[in-house]
C-alpha angles and dihedrals in degrees: 000000000000113000103018128058092217113000112088106234092199088071091057123090101209091189091062107026094159085070086080093062115108113253093245092058098042090105089056106035104014094093117112094229088065093063093105088053093050089050092049088053091053089052093049090047092050089052090052093048089053096050090050097045106035117101091013092293097315093139094041087066097044104040128065117202117230133164132050097341090048094049088059090076090066099040136062106254097239089054091059143071143241118273124191104186139067108230118190144180118204109252095254090159084070092044097259125137138188088269089071094055104034093108093061094117092055089045093048091050092048091049091050092049090051092054096040095249113160097195115115128216128215134191104234098173131016113170137149084271111027141042120191123188115187118205110209098222087132091063094052095042094050085064088063091046090251126130139197133205097249141344107284114237138189105219122192121184108216096194098041114104126209100225101175128053107270124238125234112229140151119249116260118224143157091231116105097232094186089071088062090044091249139120120217115280110256115219142163113261134189109268118260096260094042091048089053096044089050090050092048088050102047089053087075099045115111089212093059116100101177097053087135088062089050092049088054093048091053089048096054094038090058096043095049101039143056102237128205096223096187092056091043091052091048091051093045093049089050094052091047091048094049092044112032134051096216140080120281095242092052090052090049089053090052091051092054092044090054088052090051090054091053088067090061095049115081091184093063090048092050101045091049094051088049091065101039118114093218111019092166091077097049136098114188091198091051093049094051092049090049098047090051089062093054090072089072084066093215 
């Protein structure tokens, strides 16, 4: 194996990574300059495969995917964005807590060793709220003169609660997995309304750096789905009440204020556009205006 936990690198032509893109997506992702993004996608997929497979599916039952990769289940792929991390809640809906998954680094190392994977893992953050496990694909790929966009990480929110029953879905990717002898990894995901409520919530969080990505996810989720807004509002309110020491109306005001500040930050606009699958069909200003109205929950 070598670099990857599950993906067989012998089946990859590293000199022509865009050959791995599905035919129907070639016009979007078949450009040579996107090679680091395609390689980043392979790393993210490999992490997700490992999570679902190690310890005979132990983590597959206990972790619920959220964030960019999960949003893909609700959005046509070309209307979405690249995502380099694997973000999870514990499956508290099924009565699991972080205590049931806190040995994930050891288990990932054991899994890698059993499959002759030489890529190391490192805990880069372990606080009362968050757990980050960086998978050192970048170090190994550099030895092959290959690069990826950013270091891939597994993130687990220790304090986040999965409120609604998760859905079980395969990952959506532009990679032609059949060329690698694989099928998409199947994971538990936040339900549509909980994914949306979670995204609406984190836009207002002071600790959140990529609120521009969250706003984009809200925008695309709403455009592409019929939303149960009562359920979304109830979930949003529950999340706010469990996480914030303030009134709901005050937190909504903060979310709208954060959206306004995005319009004044060219860097946020640029780094979002850089990861969009189809940036030609996108207006940052229109997105912000649209998302602000969603806090009315109509």
